C-alpha positions as CSV (number, residue, x, y, z in Angstrom):
1,M,-109.8,-25.7,-158.0
2,Q,-110.3,-23.8,-154.7
3,K,-113.6,-21.9,-154.6
4,R,-113.3,-18.2,-153.9
5,G,-114.8,-16.6,-150.8
6,I,-117.7,-14.2,-150.4
7,R,-117.4,-10.6,-151.5
8,M,-119.4,-8.1,-149.6
9,L,-120.0,-4.3,-149.6
10,I,-121.5,-2.8,-146.5
11,Y,-122.5,0.9,-146.5
12,G,-124.5,3.3,-144.4
13,Y,-124.6,6.5,-142.4
14,A,-121.9,7.3,-139.8
15,G,-122.7,5.6,-136.6
16,S,-124.6,2.6,-138.1
17,G,-122.2,0.1,-136.6
18,K,-120.3,-0.8,-139.8
19,T,-116.9,-1.0,-138.2
20,T,-118.2,-2.6,-135.0
21,L,-119.8,-5.3,-137.3
22,L,-116.3,-6.5,-138.2
23,K,-116.0,-8.0,-134.7
24,T,-118.4,-10.7,-135.8
25,A,-116.5,-11.7,-138.9
26,P,-114.5,-15.0,-139.1
27,K,-111.0,-14.8,-137.7
28,P,-108.0,-14.4,-138.3
29,M,-108.9,-11.0,-140.0
30,V,-106.8,-8.2,-141.5
31,V,-108.4,-4.8,-141.5
32,F,-107.1,-2.0,-143.8
33,D,-108.0,1.1,-141.9
34,F,-108.3,4.1,-144.2
35,E,-109.8,6.5,-141.7
36,G,-107.6,5.8,-138.6
37,G,-110.6,5.0,-136.4
38,A,-110.8,1.2,-136.6
39,D,-108.2,0.8,-133.9
40,R,-110.5,2.4,-131.3
41,I,-113.1,-0.3,-132.0
42,L,-111.1,-3.3,-133.0
43,A,-107.8,-2.9,-131.2
44,D,-108.7,-5.4,-128.4
45,T,-110.4,-7.9,-130.6
46,E,-108.6,-11.2,-130.7
47,G,-107.5,-12.5,-134.1
48,V,-107.6,-9.0,-135.7
49,T,-104.6,-7.3,-137.4
50,L,-105.0,-3.6,-138.2
51,Q,-103.1,-2.3,-141.3
52,L,-102.9,1.4,-141.5
53,I,-102.1,2.7,-145.0
54,V,-99.5,5.4,-144.9
55,P,-98.9,7.0,-148.3
56,Q,-95.5,6.5,-149.8
57,I,-93.5,9.7,-150.5
58,V,-92.5,10.3,-154.1
59,E,-90.7,13.1,-155.8
60,R,-91.6,14.7,-159.1
61,D,-90.1,17.9,-160.6
62,G,-88.6,18.8,-157.2
63,R,-92.0,18.4,-155.4
64,V,-92.6,16.0,-152.6
65,L,-95.9,14.1,-153.2
66,Q,-97.9,11.3,-151.6
67,D,-99.0,8.0,-153.2
68,S,-101.3,5.8,-151.1
69,Y,-102.1,3.5,-154.0
70,R,-98.5,2.4,-154.1
71,S,-98.6,1.7,-150.4
72,L,-101.9,-0.3,-150.8
73,R,-100.4,-2.5,-153.5
74,V,-97.3,-3.2,-151.4
75,A,-99.4,-4.1,-148.4
76,L,-101.7,-6.4,-150.4
77,K,-98.8,-8.2,-151.9
78,E,-97.5,-9.1,-148.4
79,I,-100.9,-10.0,-147.2
80,S,-101.6,-12.3,-150.2
81,K,-98.8,-14.6,-149.0
82,R,-100.7,-15.5,-145.9
83,Q,-103.0,-18.5,-146.2
84,D,-104.5,-18.3,-142.8
85,I,-106.6,-15.2,-143.2
86,K,-110.4,-15.8,-143.2
87,T,-111.5,-12.2,-143.5
88,L,-110.0,-9.2,-145.3
89,A,-111.7,-5.9,-144.7
90,F,-111.3,-2.4,-146.2
91,D,-112.7,0.1,-143.6
92,G,-113.4,3.6,-144.8
93,F,-113.2,2.9,-148.5
94,S,-115.1,6.1,-149.4
95,T,-112.4,8.1,-147.5
96,Y,-109.6,6.3,-149.3
97,L,-111.1,7.2,-152.7
98,R,-111.4,10.9,-151.8
99,K,-107.8,11.0,-150.4
100,R,-106.4,9.2,-153.5
101,L,-108.3,11.6,-155.9
102,L,-106.7,14.5,-154.1
103,E,-103.3,12.9,-154.5
104,I,-103.8,12.4,-158.2
105,V,-105.0,16.0,-158.6
106,N,-101.9,17.4,-156.7
107,F,-99.6,15.1,-158.7
108,R,-101.0,16.2,-162.1
109,Q,-101.8,19.9,-161.5
110,G,-98.8,20.7,-159.5
111,D,-98.7,24.2,-158.0
112,A,-101.9,25.4,-159.7
113,Y,-103.7,28.0,-157.5
114,Y,-107.2,26.6,-158.1
115,K,-107.4,22.8,-158.3
116,R,-110.4,20.7,-159.1
117,P,-110.7,17.1,-160.4
118,E,-110.8,16.9,-164.1
119,Y,-111.6,14.0,-166.4
120,Q,-108.0,12.7,-166.5
121,D,-108.0,12.6,-162.7
122,W,-111.3,10.7,-162.4
123,F,-110.1,8.3,-165.2
124,Q,-106.9,7.5,-163.4
125,L,-108.7,6.8,-160.1
126,Q,-111.2,4.5,-161.9
127,L,-108.4,2.7,-163.7
128,E,-106.4,2.2,-160.5
129,M,-109.4,0.8,-158.6
130,D,-110.6,-1.3,-161.5
131,N,-107.2,-3.0,-161.6
132,F,-107.1,-3.3,-157.8
133,V,-110.6,-4.8,-157.4
134,S,-110.5,-7.1,-160.5
135,Q,-107.0,-8.5,-159.8
136,F,-107.2,-8.7,-156.0
137,L,-110.7,-10.2,-155.6
138,Y,-109.8,-13.1,-157.9
139,S,-106.5,-13.8,-156.2
140,T,-107.2,-13.5,-152.4
141,P,-107.5,-16.8,-150.5
142,S,-109.7,-15.2,-147.8
143,D,-113.1,-16.6,-147.0
144,L,-114.7,-13.2,-146.8
145,V,-113.7,-9.8,-148.4
146,I,-115.5,-6.8,-147.0
147,F,-115.6,-3.2,-148.3
148,I,-117.1,-0.7,-145.9
149,A,-118.3,2.6,-147.3
150,H,-120.4,5.7,-146.4
151,R,-123.7,6.4,-148.0
152,R,-124.8,9.2,-150.3
153,I,-128.1,10.2,-151.9
154,N,-128.5,9.6,-155.7
155,K,-131.2,11.7,-157.2
156,D,-132.7,11.2,-160.6
157,E,-136.1,11.3,-162.4
158,H,-137.2,8.3,-160.3
159,G,-136.6,10.0,-157.0
160,A,-133.9,9.7,-154.3
161,L,-132.0,6.5,-153.5
162,Y,-129.3,5.8,-150.9
163,V,-126.3,4.2,-152.6
164,P,-122.7,3.5,-151.6
165,D,-120.6,6.6,-151.5
166,I,-118.1,5.5,-154.2
167,M,-117.1,7.8,-157.0
168,P,-116.9,8.0,-159.9
169,R,-120.3,6.4,-160.7
170,K,-118.8,3.8,-163.1
171,L,-116.4,2.6,-160.4
172,M,-119.3,2.1,-158.1
173,D,-121.2,0.1,-160.7
174,N,-118.2,-2.1,-161.4
175,L,-117.5,-2.7,-157.7
176,V,-121.2,-3.5,-157.1
177,G,-121.0,-6.0,-160.0
178,Y,-118.2,-7.9,-158.3
179,M,-120.0,-8.2,-155.0
180,D,-122.1,-11.2,-153.9
181,I,-123.8,-9.1,-151.2
182,V,-124.4,-5.3,-151.0
183,A,-125.9,-4.6,-147.6
184,Y,-127.3,-1.4,-146.1
185,A,-126.6,-0.8,-142.4
186,A,-129.5,0.9,-140.7
187,S,-128.6,4.0,-138.6
188,P,-130.4,4.5,-135.3
189,D,-130.5,8.3,-135.9
190,M,-131.2,8.5,-139.7
191,D,-133.4,5.4,-140.4
192,I,-136.1,5.7,-137.8
193,D,-138.4,3.2,-139.6
194,L,-135.7,0.5,-139.7
195,E,-134.3,-1.7,-137.0
196,P,-131.1,0.0,-135.8
197,Y,-127.8,-1.6,-136.9
198,R,-129.6,-4.4,-138.8
199,L,-128.2,-5.4,-142.2
200,Y,-130.7,-5.0,-145.2
201,L,-129.8,-7.2,-148.1
202,A,-132.8,-6.3,-150.2
203,P,-134.3,-2.9,-151.1
204,Y,-136.8,-1.5,-148.6
205,N,-139.5,0.7,-150.1
206,Q,-137.0,1.5,-152.9
207,R,-135.1,3.8,-150.4
208,F,-131.7,2.2,-150.8
209,F,-129.8,0.0,-153.0
210,A,-129.1,-3.6,-151.9
211,K,-128.1,-6.9,-153.4
212,N,-128.0,-10.6,-152.4
213,R,-126.8,-13.0,-155.0
214,F,-128.0,-15.9,-152.7
215,G,-131.6,-14.8,-152.6
216,N,-132.2,-15.0,-148.9
217,P,-132.3,-13.5,-146.3
218,A,-133.7,-10.1,-147.1
219,D,-132.4,-8.7,-143.8
220,F,-130.3,-10.0,-141.0
221,E,-129.0,-9.3,-137.5
222,P,-125.5,-7.7,-137.3
223,D,-123.5,-10.9,-137.2
224,L,-121.4,-11.8,-140.2
225,T,-120.4,-15.3,-139.1
226,E,-124.1,-16.2,-138.7
227,L,-124.9,-14.5,-142.0
228,L,-122.4,-16.7,-143.8
229,K,-124.0,-19.8,-142.3
230,Q,-127.5,-18.6,-143.3
231,I,-126.5,-18.3,-147.0
232,G,-124.9,-21.7,-146.8
233,F,-121.2,-20.7,-146.8
234,S,-119.2,-23.0,-144.5
235,T,-115.9,-21.7,-143.2
236,E,-115.2,-25.3,-142.0
237,Q,-115.5,-26.5,-145.6
238,K,-113.2,-23.7,-146.7
239,E,-110.6,-24.9,-144.2
240,V,-110.8,-28.4,-145.7
241,E,-110.4,-27.0,-149.2
242,K,-107.4,-24.9,-148.1
243,K,-105.7,-27.9,-146.6
244,Q,-106.4,-30.0,-149.7
245,A,-105.0,-27.2,-151.9
246,K,-101.9,-26.8,-149.7
247,S,-101.3,-30.6,-149.8
248,Q,-101.7,-30.5,-153.6
249,R,-99.2,-27.6,-153.9
250,N,-96.7,-29.4,-151.6
251,G,-97.0,-32.5,-153.8
252,E,-96.4,-30.5,-156.9
253,V,-93.3,-28.8,-155.3
254,N,-91.9,-32.2,-154.3
255,R,-92.5,-33.6,-157.8
256,M,-90.8,-30.6,-159.3
257,W,-87.8,-31.0,-157.0
258,K,-87.5,-34.7,-157.9
259,R,-87.5,-33.8,-161.6
260,L,-84.8,-31.2,-161.0
261,M,-82.7,-33.7,-159.2
262,D,-83.1,-36.3,-162.0
263,Y,-82.3,-33.7,-164.7
264,G,-79.2,-32.6,-162.7
265,K,-77.9,-36.1,-162.5
266,L,-78.2,-36.4,-166.3
267,L,-76.2,-33.2,-166.6
268,G,-73.5,-34.4,-164.2
269,L,-74.3,-31.8,-161.5
270,T,-73.9,-32.2,-157.8
271,E,-76.9,-31.6,-155.4
272,D,-75.4,-28.4,-154.2
273,E,-75.1,-27.1,-157.8
274,I,-78.7,-28.0,-158.5
275,K,-79.8,-26.1,-155.3
276,E,-77.7,-23.1,-156.2
277,A,-79.3,-23.0,-159.7
278,F,-82.8,-23.1,-158.1
279,V,-82.0,-20.4,-155.6
280,T,-80.5,-18.2,-158.3
281,V,-83.7,-18.5,-160.4
282,C,-85.9,-17.8,-157.4
283,Q,-83.9,-14.6,-156.6
284,E,-84.3,-13.5,-160.3
285,E,-88.0,-13.9,-160.0
286,G,-88.2,-12.3,-156.6
287,Y,-89.4,-15.4,-154.8
288,T,-88.5,-16.7,-151.4
289,P,-88.6,-20.4,-150.5
290,S,-91.9,-19.9,-148.8
291,D,-93.3,-18.1,-151.9
292,V,-92.6,-21.2,-154.0
293,K,-95.0,-23.3,-151.9
294,T,-97.9,-20.8,-152.8
295,L,-97.3,-20.6,-156.5
296,E,-99.9,-21.7,-159.0
297,K,-99.0,-24.7,-161.1
298,A,-98.3,-22.6,-164.3
299,K,-95.9,-20.4,-162.4
300,L,-94.3,-23.4,-160.8
301,N,-93.8,-24.9,-164.3
302,E,-92.1,-21.7,-165.5
303,L,-89.8,-21.7,-162.5
304,E,-88.9,-25.4,-163.1
305,K,-88.1,-24.8,-166.8
306,R,-86.0,-21.7,-166.1
307,T,-84.1,-23.6,-163.4
308,M,-83.3,-26.4,-165.9
309,E,-82.0,-23.9,-168.4
310,V,-79.7,-22.5,-165.7
311,M,-78.6,-26.0,-164.8
312,A,-77.7,-26.7,-168.4
313,E,-75.7,-23.5,-168.6
314,V,-73.8,-24.6,-165.5
315,A,-73.1,-28.0,-167.0
316,V,-71.8,-26.5,-170.2
317,S,-69.5,-24.1,-168.3
318,K,-68.1,-27.1,-166.4
319,G,-67.4,-28.8,-169.7
320,S,-69.7,-31.7,-168.8
321,E,-70.4,-34.1,-171.7
322,Q,-73.9,-34.4,-170.5
323,G,-74.5,-30.6,-170.8
324,T,-76.2,-31.0,-174.1
325,V,-79.3,-32.8,-172.7
326,D,-82.3,-30.9,-174.1
327,T,-84.7,-29.5,-171.5
328,E,-87.8,-29.8,-173.6
329,Q,-86.9,-33.4,-174.6
330,F,-86.4,-34.3,-170.9
331,L,-89.7,-32.8,-169.8
332,D,-91.5,-34.5,-172.7
333,S,-90.1,-37.9,-171.6
334,L,-91.8,-37.4,-168.2
335,I,-95.3,-37.1,-169.7
């Protein structure tokens, strides 16, 4: 099984170099720009693709509304098909959450004169993000996934603490739990006792929240590629693992195709009829030929079984005497 990449949350005050830091991440990299400012910093950086999330327009009760969550899911579905991406970054995640909350409020409260987020709105935002984070983080093939957020001050009976500006609080707790590293980026203007732009991966005088699942280092220079080496994560090894996984998938696809051909011969079908049945099933499932090569084994098995069922239906419609060959019996004979 291919090992997952590193998950990282970087937060800090405006001007602490968070977006600029992305220049040092492994390439190729895709950056989801939620604030519209990453292009000024990263536009000329080789190996970087900027993805601006433009809310989809939806209609409800005659009103035209925006849905950026739907746009995000569509974009991620397309990005997940790429196997070459080493870094995936979400720049301005705090801004996205605020915008999305406003969309939810407008969607639910309609033309109300005075609008403010209520429990249902916060709950929907949390549910959306929990689904997005939990499903996406476990499926992306990227070496490094980075969320970039602003900071806010959390005050309680123990004092004041800088934390990532992610609301609601439960969503922040869940997101932090998924992360391998939560790093605080020191601001040259607001953190005068810290080294400017440096990443702090451990709490400093209990002023800010930080986390490093790997233990060391406690702080590091603003270079993500070097940081990955420091914690023992090899992008070269990940490349080897990806090539091995790709080779294994190709082998599984080839073996599936041979089984389909053998089954088709038993049914008395031509090669063109077998290919047509396979293409039909792929279209039913919404797969392209390139998608098939990226499917997990379980999905591939489902696709194979469904294709055999369609092939059997074709054989019966032709009046082939072999059309009664049982699919399950044929698969069992191969084990």
